Steps between C-alpha positions, in 0.01 A plus 500: 500500500579327167723696283240514224265688732756768603434729202124486568569578870712800410234634258228467766717650761598801272120550429413499869767741582392727213141496623593544860777762440749287670868510430603355166677168480861549392698211382820461691817600314801276453658685792202434712514128417877497558454656848201270591711189390800614710285559807328163453847337488603687816184378677565145393857528628379651825239228553757241429720661754225469745506127456219450251536290187420728210529369137712685259350791316425484130718686252431872476315458169293207633415694818336782295332277236351262765402768754136550364412136542759340718687753704812387682508626858726344751231573763274236327739226619489577874324255728180598670587782742288680748432863412733609777774266375446620138511872612822442691656328194388770271660756716835324442439404148254744329279398211612647172262704280483744232 
């Protein structure tokens, strides 16, 4: 999604959640971002340790800034794997998340 569209997306998402009574969207705190970044770096290291070539992660500020439109995930750089291969790899190197 283009960065310029992200505020519109957030507003529409908030309105839908308000209308449907869903849980509100809470922006991640700096501690949340720090933890997410740290687990992303750990996942990248783990995947590298499994023999995959994973590009270096962006800086912590760039990681957060680019996330809405161009998120860095080491899993995006994996070759095509079968679902069983991916599940086995993910059991060793869990995907990070908030």
